N, C-alpha and C positions, 0 to 999 in steps of 0.2 A: 811508849804507850800508856804508861802508869801517867806522865806529864798529861796528855790528852783526857786520858777519865778525869785527872785532876781541874783540869779546867773548864771541861765539859760541866763537871759537878758544883764547880763554883758558879757557873754562868747561870743554873738551874737553880741555887738556892739566893744569888741574887733576885734573880727574878720573883720567885716565891716571896722572898722580903718584901721588895719592892710593893708587890699587890696587897701584903699584909697592911703596910705602909698609908695605903693608898685608902685603904678601907677605914681607917683610923681618922685618916684627915676629912675636917669636915667640907664640903662644896663651897666654891667662892673662890677667891682670888688664892688662897696659899694653895687649895689643892691643885691648880697651874704650878705656881713655883715648886710644888713637892716633885709632880710630874718630870719638872725639867730638870731640877737634879737628880731625881732616878735616872734617868734619861742618861746624862754624863755619867753616871755611878756605872752602867749597865757597860756603857761604850769603853768604858776604863778595863772595866772587865773582861770584856770580849778582847781588846788589846793588849792586854798586859803579856801575853807571851810575845807579841812581835815589837816591843818597849822593851820587854827585855834583851831581844835579841840586839837590839840599836844602843845597851848600855854594855853591850860586850862584840863588839865588831871585831875587832882584833883575833879572836878566837876563830872566827868565821873565816878569816881572811887565811888564815896561817894554818890549815888545812893542807898539809902537805901529802899529797897520796902518792910522790913519788917514795917517801921515805919509809914505807911499808915494809917492812923485810918480806921478800921471796924468797921462796926455797929455790937451791940451785937443779939445775936439769938431773946431777945422778939422784937428789933425794927423790924427787918427782919420778924418778924412774924406781927406783928400789921402793918406793912405796904404792908403786904401782905392781910390781913384782910381788909383796908383800900380802897386798889383797888379792891378787890371781892367786898365788899360793891356798892362802885360807879357801878360798872362793873353790878351788878345783878339789880340795882337801872335804869342806862340806857337800860336794858334788857325788865323792868318793862315796861317802860314810851313807850320802842319803839311797846312792846306785845297790848297793853292797845290802842295806837293810831293806829297800824293796823286794831285792831280789831274792833277799833271804827269805823272805816271808811270799815270795810267788810260790817258790820252791816248795816251803812247808804247805802250801794250799795247794798245791801240784798233789802232793805225796797222800794228804787228808782225802780229795778228791777223789784220787785211782785205789787208793789202799783202804780208807778209814780208819789211818794210823795219823796220831799227833806224833808229832817231831819238831825237832830244834834245829836248825840249821847255820853252819859257820861258814866264813865263805873266806877264800883267801884269792886277794887279789894281785897280776903282777902290777909293772910300771905305765903298762897300757889300759888298765883297769878290764883286763881281760880276766875271765877266771881261770884259776890256777887249780884249785882245790876246794870240794865238796865235801864235807864233815857232817854225814844225816846221823842224828841221835835220836833213834825210832824209837816209841814208846808202845808198850803192847797195850791193846785197849783196855779198859776199866774191866768191861764186863767178859769176860771169854767165856767162849761156850764150852761146856764139861765134853770131852773126851776122853775115854779113858782107852789109851795105848800103851801094852807093856813094853814096847820096844822103843828102845833109848834112841836107837838110830835113824829113824823115821821121825821123830821129832827135832833132831838135831837137823834134818836135810830140808822139815817144813821151814824152818828160820833163814837157812841158808837158803830155798829159793825165793822167799820171799827177799829176802836182800838182792839178790840177784839180777829177780823182775824190778827191784826199785831202782839198783844200778843202768839196767838196761834203758829203763823208761829212762829216767834223768840223764843219760850219756847221749843216749839218741835225740832226745828234746831240747840238749843244750849245745849237743856237736862236740862231745868231750869223748878224752878216753876212759875204759875202765877203771885205769890206775889212779885219775885225777877223782873217781868219788868214793867216798868212805861212808858205809853205813853199820851204823853199830843199833842192837836191840837193848834198851835195859829188861 
């Protein structure tokens, strides 16, 4: 590509130079003589890549396409397997990330609670365990309640509701979902 660019640049420069020379030469017999010489010069510049190939014909004829080192079948197979493993890992990571974001959005939509979700997937990329760390809202309504039992049961009820919602939506067992409040 660089050779082609250089070749075109040389042609343009020669044509510009020839036009400048033609403007300097007075009209008459000398002008026609200069035009012929400049024409030959432009032809030489245009044919220069072809003439350089004529100087080195053995290099063109000695291209041995069969001497190129080809990988063995086992190497190609191994390379394909490594690409497949990389792609599977990328797909698994993307799936895990998107599913975690979906569960976070699901909890936020239904309970107005911010949460972070960590997933465990088995070998077939099936959900094995979901760990949800829910954060209580930043602005909590002030409720004065002197009974400690009622307060604990409300957070337990919320945990239970989140667990039931997630297990029903994703078809899991209650043991597979873990909810913790901060």
